[in-house]
Phi, psi and omega in degrees: 000332179298316180297325178291318177300315179297317177301313180299313182297315179298315183295312180300308183294320180300313180295320178303313185282331171298322177295312177300316179290331175292326176299311186285323181278316192242356182075015179285162176053040177079011181284174186260003185057179190300317181297320175294320177299314182298314176300317181298314178298320179296324181293337176276356177090005177285128182232143346291135187298323183295324182290311182290326174296318180289319181298311181300317182297309185288329179297315183287310180295303181298320178295321179293321177296311181298318180295313178306316181280342186068041186242139178055039179298135018255024189294321179298320177298318182296320177298319178292317177301314179301311180298319182288326175293320173297316180298318178301312185291315186279329190237313196268329187308313183291350184258012179083198183274310191286139180297333177304334180249012181081024183282194191274358186307305183294309178297327180289327176294319176299318178298316180299321182289316180293320178293322173304314179292326176296323181283320185273334190086172189278353179088178184295326185264067182215161175292328177302317180290317184292324180275355184055048184234138173207142173284152184297127180243147006270006186296321181298313180293320179298308178298319180298316177296321173300316180292325175299313180299316180295320176297321179296316178296321177295321178298323179286327179289335182270002179294141181286153180300328182300321183285343183276339185283000000 
């Protein structure tokens, strides 16, 4: 039953993030596509906007695909965690906790799900399992989380002075 639970969590989070990434990359589901995403990222003061816009889009889309497939775990989880941490800091933190006011509730829930999958692995019903492939643990997750934190710091250090005022 545990493997079925992991499958359900992977499929739901994977589809959500493929959708979010598709909005940012391709303009699907009412999204702004990549050029619009880059402008939006730039309006928050992240520089260079094209880089951070592409990173955000690929983290969500690619993370969702890897999570859905259960492939190269925990890389999909790390992409989602990174995207949601930046979203919390840049967009949601100032709005409090609850999602009804645009707060951190929803992205924090996404982080919890992705982190759970990073710790447990994708389960028996995954491509990693079918292919008998796994990245070395716990070093992959540890290094990945360090890189997420460094990326988060870098994103905040590259903010333009105009956005800080």
